C-alpha positions in Angstrom: -12.1 -162.8 -0.4 -11.6 -164.7 -3.8 -7.7 -166.1 -3.6 -7.4 -163.5 -6.8 -7.7 -160.4 -6.1 -4.6 -160.2 -3.9 -2.3 -161.1 -6.4 -4.9 -157.8 -8.7 -4.4 -156.2 -6.4 -0.3 -155.9 -6.2 0.2 -156.4 -9.5 -2.2 -153.4 -10.3 -0.2 -151.5 -7.5 2.9 -152.5 -9.0 1.9 -151.2 -12.6 1.1 -148.1 -11.0 4.5 -147.8 -9.1 6.4 -148.7 -12.3 4.5 -146.3 -14.4 5.1 -142.6 -11.7 9.4 -143.9 -11.4 8.9 -143.9 -15.5 7.2 -140.6 -15.7 9.7 -138.7 -12.7 12.5 -139.8 -14.7 11.7 -139.3 -18.0 8.8 -137.2 -18.5 8.7 -136.5 -22.4 8.4 -140.3 -24.5 8.4 -139.7 -28.3 4.6 -137.8 -30.3 3.5 -140.6 -32.0 1.8 -139.5 -34.7 5.3 -138.7 -36.6 7.3 -141.0 -34.3 9.9 -138.8 -33.8 10.4 -137.1 -36.3 9.4 -133.9 -35.3 8.0 -133.5 -39.8 5.7 -135.9 -41.2 7.7 -138.3 -44.6 6.4 -137.9 -48.2 7.1 -140.3 -50.6 8.0 -138.6 -54.4 6.7 -140.7 -57.3 10.0 -142.9 -57.3 9.5 -143.7 -53.5 12.1 -142.0 -51.8 11.5 -139.6 -48.9 11.0 -136.7 -48.6 10.6 -133.9 -45.6 6.9 -132.9 -45.4 5.3 -130.4 -43.4 6.0 -130.2 -38.9 4.5 -132.3 -36.9 1.0 -129.8 -35.2 1.2 -132.0 -31.9 4.5 -132.0 -31.1 5.1 -128.2 -33.4 8.3 -130.3 -34.2 9.9 -131.1 -31.8 9.1 -134.8 -31.7 8.7 -135.3 -28.2 5.4 -135.1 -26.0 4.9 -134.9 -22.4 3.3 -138.5 -20.8 0.3 -138.8 -19.4 1.1 -139.6 -15.7 3.4 -136.4 -16.0 1.2 -134.1 -17.4 -1.7 -135.5 -14.2 1.0 -134.5 -11.7 1.7 -131.0 -12.7 -1.9 -130.2 -13.3 -2.3 -131.4 -9.3 1.2 -129.8 -8.6 0.3 -126.1 -9.7 -3.2 -127.0 -8.3 -1.5 -127.6 -4.5 1.2 -124.6 -5.6 -1.8 -121.9 -6.0 -3.9 -122.9 -3.0 -0.8 -122.9 -0.6 0.1 -119.2 -1.9 
């Protein structure tokens, strides 16, 4: 084995566990489309910001579920349905 394999595996494991802890501690993140506002910003002719339409991606909440938490929820629902 090359000497770079072991540090690469350790780094990948550390990043994965860190993301898993982030998903457990904070399962929701800000919406990337609206930036957490829940609506799009529109600007009038003077350049003043105005409230636009409600964000369709987050339905106006400004939050989205993280990918890791979504995968955990799917796996847990599958496990729960299989053990009934």
